[in-house]
C-alpha positions as CSV (number, residue, x, y, z in Angstrom):
1,M,7.4,-6.6,22.3
2,E,4.3,-7.2,19.9
3,Q,4.0,-9.4,17.0
4,I,1.2,-8.2,14.1
5,R,1.7,-10.5,11.6
6,E,-1.3,-12.7,11.7
7,R,-3.7,-9.2,12.3
8,V,-2.0,-7.8,9.4
9,L,-2.5,-11.0,7.1
10,G,-6.4,-10.3,8.8
11,I,-6.7,-7.1,7.7
12,I,-5.5,-8.1,3.9
13,E,-8.2,-11.1,4.1
14,K,-11.1,-8.8,4.4
15,Y,-10.6,-7.4,1.1
16,N,-12.0,-9.7,-1.5
17,L,-8.8,-9.0,-3.9
18,K,-8.6,-10.0,-7.0
19,P,-5.8,-9.8,-10.0
20,I,-6.9,-6.7,-12.4
21,E,-8.4,-8.1,-15.3
22,L,-7.6,-6.4,-18.9
23,P,-8.5,-6.9,-22.5
24,K,-6.0,-9.0,-24.2
25,E,-4.9,-6.2,-26.0
26,H,-3.8,-4.7,-23.1
27,K,-0.8,-5.6,-21.1
28,D,-1.1,-3.1,-18.2
29,V,-3.0,-0.6,-17.0
30,Y,-1.3,2.4,-18.0
31,S,-2.0,1.5,-21.6
32,F,-5.6,0.6,-20.8
33,I,-5.9,3.9,-19.4
34,N,-4.3,5.7,-22.2
35,E,-6.7,4.4,-24.1
36,N,-9.5,4.5,-22.0
37,Q,-9.3,7.2,-19.9
38,E,-12.8,7.5,-18.9
39,R,-11.8,4.1,-16.8
40,E,-8.9,5.6,-15.1
41,K,-11.6,6.5,-12.2
42,D,-11.2,2.7,-11.7
43,F,-7.8,2.7,-10.4
44,K,-8.2,5.9,-8.2
45,P,-8.8,4.9,-4.2
46,E,-11.0,6.6,-1.8
47,I,-7.6,7.5,0.0
48,S,-4.8,9.6,-1.5
49,D,-1.0,9.5,-0.6
50,N,-1.5,12.9,0.4
51,E,-3.8,12.4,3.1
52,L,-2.1,9.4,4.7
53,G,1.0,11.7,4.7
54,V,-0.9,14.2,6.7
55,K,-2.3,11.8,8.8
56,Y,0.5,10.3,9.8
57,A,3.3,13.3,8.9
58,R,4.7,12.9,12.6
59,H,5.5,9.4,12.0
60,I,7.5,10.0,8.9
61,P,11.2,11.1,9.9
62,R,12.9,14.2,8.5
63,G,14.3,13.1,5.0
64,W,11.9,10.3,4.5
65,Y,9.6,10.0,1.7
66,G,6.8,8.5,3.8
67,F,3.4,7.9,1.4
68,D,4.3,7.8,-2.5
69,I,2.4,5.2,-4.3
70,G,0.3,7.0,-6.7
71,I,-2.6,6.2,-9.2
72,P,-3.4,3.9,-11.0
73,I,-3.6,1.7,-8.1
74,V,-6.1,-1.5,-6.9
75,P,-8.1,1.2,-5.0
76,D,-8.4,-1.7,-1.8
77,W,-4.9,-1.3,-1.4
78,M,-4.9,2.1,0.1
79,K,-7.6,1.2,2.7
80,I,-5.0,-1.6,3.7
81,I,-2.3,0.5,3.8
82,S,-4.5,2.9,6.0
83,E,-5.5,0.0,8.4
84,I,-2.4,-1.6,8.6
85,T,-0.7,1.7,9.6
86,E,-3.6,2.7,12.0
87,L,-2.5,-0.9,13.5
88,C,0.9,0.0,14.1
89,V,0.6,3.6,15.5
90,S,-1.7,2.5,17.8
91,I,0.4,-0.2,19.0
92,D,3.9,1.8,19.0
93,P,3.1,5.4,18.9
94,K,7.1,6.1,17.7
95,F,6.6,3.6,15.0
96,E,8.5,5.4,11.9
97,I,7.2,5.4,7.9
98,R,10.1,5.6,6.0
99,Q,8.6,5.2,2.9
100,V,5.4,3.0,1.2
101,K,5.3,3.1,-3.1
102,L,4.5,0.9,-5.8
103,K,7.3,-0.6,-7.5
104,Y,7.1,-3.3,-9.9
105,G,3.6,-3.9,-9.0
106,R,4.5,-4.5,-5.8
107,I,3.4,-2.5,-2.4
108,C,7.0,-1.5,-0.7
109,Y,6.4,-0.5,3.1
110,Y,9.8,0.5,4.6
111,A,8.9,1.1,8.4
112,S,10.7,0.4,11.7
113,S,9.4,0.1,15.3
114,F,11.4,-0.9,18.7
115,I,7.8,-2.4,20.5
116,I,6.5,-4.5,17.1
117,E,9.1,-7.3,17.0
118,D,7.7,-8.0,13.6
119,A,7.6,-5.3,11.7
120,D,10.4,-5.3,9.7
121,E,8.1,-8.2,8.1
122,L,5.5,-5.9,6.8
123,D,7.6,-5.4,3.5
124,D,7.6,-9.0,2.9
125,I,3.9,-9.5,3.2
126,L,2.8,-6.6,1.7
127,N,5.3,-7.3,-1.6
128,D,3.4,-10.8,-1.3
129,K,0.0,-9.9,-0.7
130,L,-0.6,-6.6,-2.6
131,Y,0.7,-7.4,-6.1
132,D,-0.5,-7.1,-9.7
133,K,1.2,-7.9,-12.7
134,A,-1.2,-5.3,-14.5
135,L,0.8,-2.8,-12.5
136,V,3.8,-3.1,-13.9
137,Y,5.1,-1.3,-16.8
C-alpha cells in the first residue's frame, strides 16, 4: 500500500493559487461573465473535461460520470486534477475515477484504489484546497 497525501499536497503547492478577485458589484464569476463576456476566457482551462475523460476513459467504470467540472473554473485547477490523476494511475493501473465535479465552489474528486491507501482522502484534500467562493452561485 502506498500513501500519496504529501505528493498531492506538493502538486497543489506548485501552483500559486489565489482567490478569484471580482469587482464589488459581482458576487460570483457567473454574474461577472454575464456582464463581461470578453473575460470568459480568463476562466477557461487549457485542459477540458472531455480531454481528461478521453485520456482516462479506461479508469472510469461503466455508469459513472468521470470528469464533469465544466467552466468557468480556476484554469490551474484542471492542471492540478490532471497531475493528481496521472500520479494515481501511475501507482495503481486499476485506479477508478468515479466522478470529478465542481460543487458549491469546490472540487469533488470521487475515486477508489486498492493500492493507494489514502485514495479516499483525495476528495477531502481537493475540497479544502480547490475552493473559491466566487464559483458558488
